[in-house]
C-alpha positions, 0 to 999 in steps of 0.5 A, a space after each residue: 181503745 173504747 167502742 167509740 173510738 173504734 166506730 169514728 170513720 176515719 176515712 169516707 168515699 163517696 162515688 170515686 170513680 176513676 177512668 182512662 182514657 185509651 184513643 178517644 174514649 174514656 172507660 171507668 174503671 172504678 165505676 161511683 164506688 163508694 165506702 167507710 173505714 173505721 179507726 182501728 178496722 180492716 176493710 179487705 175490697 174483694 173481686 177479681 183481676 180487673 175489677 178495680 180494686 187497685 186502682 181505687 187504692 191509687 185513686 186514693 193517695 192520686 198516684 194515679 198513671 197520667 197518663 191514661 189515667 183522667 183525675 178522679 172524679 167524687 169524693 175521698 173525705 179525710 179529717 175534713 177535707 176532701 182528697 180529690 180537692 187537696 193541691 199536689 203539695 198537700 198531699 204530700 204532706 199527707 201521702 205516706 205521713 197519714 195515709 201509707 200503702 204498702 204495694 203489691 210486689 215487693 219485689 219492685 217496689 224497692 229500688 235496686 240501686 241505693 240501700 236498705 238504710 238509704 230508702 228509710 232515711 229517705 222517708 226520715 227526713 222528708 215526713 218525720 224532719 229528722 237527718 244524720 244519726 237521728 234518722 239513723 236509729 228511727 230507722 233501725 228501731 221502724 225495722 226491729 219494729 217488724 221484726 227483722 234481725 240484726 237490724 243495724 246489718 240491715 241499713 248497709 243490705 242491697 234489696 236484693 240480698 233479702 229474702 222475699 219476706 224480708 222484703 215485704 218486713 221493709 216495704 211495711 216500717 217503711 209506711 208504718 215509720 210516721 205511724 198513720 192512721 192508715 195503712 192500705 195494703 194492695 195484694 201484701 201476700 201474693 207475692 210469699 210462700 204459705 209459712 211467709 203470708 202467716 207472719 206478713 199477716 201476724 205483723 200487721 194484726 199485731 201493729 194494727 193492734 198497737 197503733 189503732 190505725 184503719 186497713 184499707 186490705 185490698 185482696 183476692 184471697 178469702 182465706 186472707 179475708 176470713 183472718 184479718 176483715 171486719 168489712 168487706 166490699 164485693 166488686 165486679 167489673 169496676 162496682 161494689 155489688 155486696 157490702 156487708 160484715 165479714 160476716 154477713 160475706 161468709 156466712 149471709 152471702 146474697 149476691 150470684 157473683 160473691 156465691 160464686 167465688 165462694 163456689 169456686 173455692 176447694 173447701 177442706 170437707 171437700 174429698 175429691 169433688 170438683 170445684 164449680 168455677 164462675 161461667 165465664 170471664 169477666 168482661 173489659 173495660 170498653 166491653 161492659 155489658 150494660 144493665 148488671 154487669 155480671 148477669 152476662 155470666 149470673 146462673 139466676 139472670 133474668 131480662 130486667 138484669 139486662 138494661 138499666 141502673 140496678 138497685 142496692 137492696 139491705 139486708 142487716 146493718 150495713 149488708 147490702 147487694 146489688 141484685 134484683 132477685 131481692 126486690 122484694 125480698 130486701 129495704 132498696 137503699 
């Protein structure tokens, strides 16, 4: 793949905001999130549970649960179109075909009452206009591409007859049948053991290389981020607090939350040393603090952190952090 093609922005998200209506009030679960996804590259959205990662993915595909979710605000640019402005009919032509998603739990993502072959054939019919023997051949090819042995026999299996790793491979096959431009993977290895995790990640990397697709990886696993990501966006309490290349985030992290995330991870060189967890807990969306949302847990919080909007400061190219610590040491962006 040419370098110019790799740098092509295939998805541009600007000020994406998602809110849930609870009772008579609405609360933001994603707040003015912006990022770019490049052709052939992987962007990891990272953060603790409840920070807004999965809601971001559902908003991009316009499959938010309604109610309680309100229509997403902001802009999601794909091939000159704002996905948030398209009709449902127009989105159906994109969803699953040009932008596909692997959901968090393969155990529940497949329908237990239909065979694997039937469920994949539905994709072939809906998006590829293939039927009968043509659809079956395409399904067998898709299963073979993701390394499922004896794919002709697996067509007649029900989900409960497959292991967790095999279910995840089926989900990947389903997502990639139409050769999408973008794959969204929401915690793709959470329910799998370590050996199967490595196999699934290797498979995704290989398929991405072969097809040149962009990957939006949603995870809280820094090991997966180190192995897979080109760029990283760190989220905390609905907001992006730091963005940069994977090298920026691992070797030159700036935001106290990012530092805290790494400090709470076990290190290979540690000889039984205690971990350093971040004090406190993530605030509920109904009680988000004013100012910097991390300030109640931050060991370096200042008085100015408690009120008002925090500016984003730039360091290296593409590396930014929303933190007042860098008011004199970073360039405001």
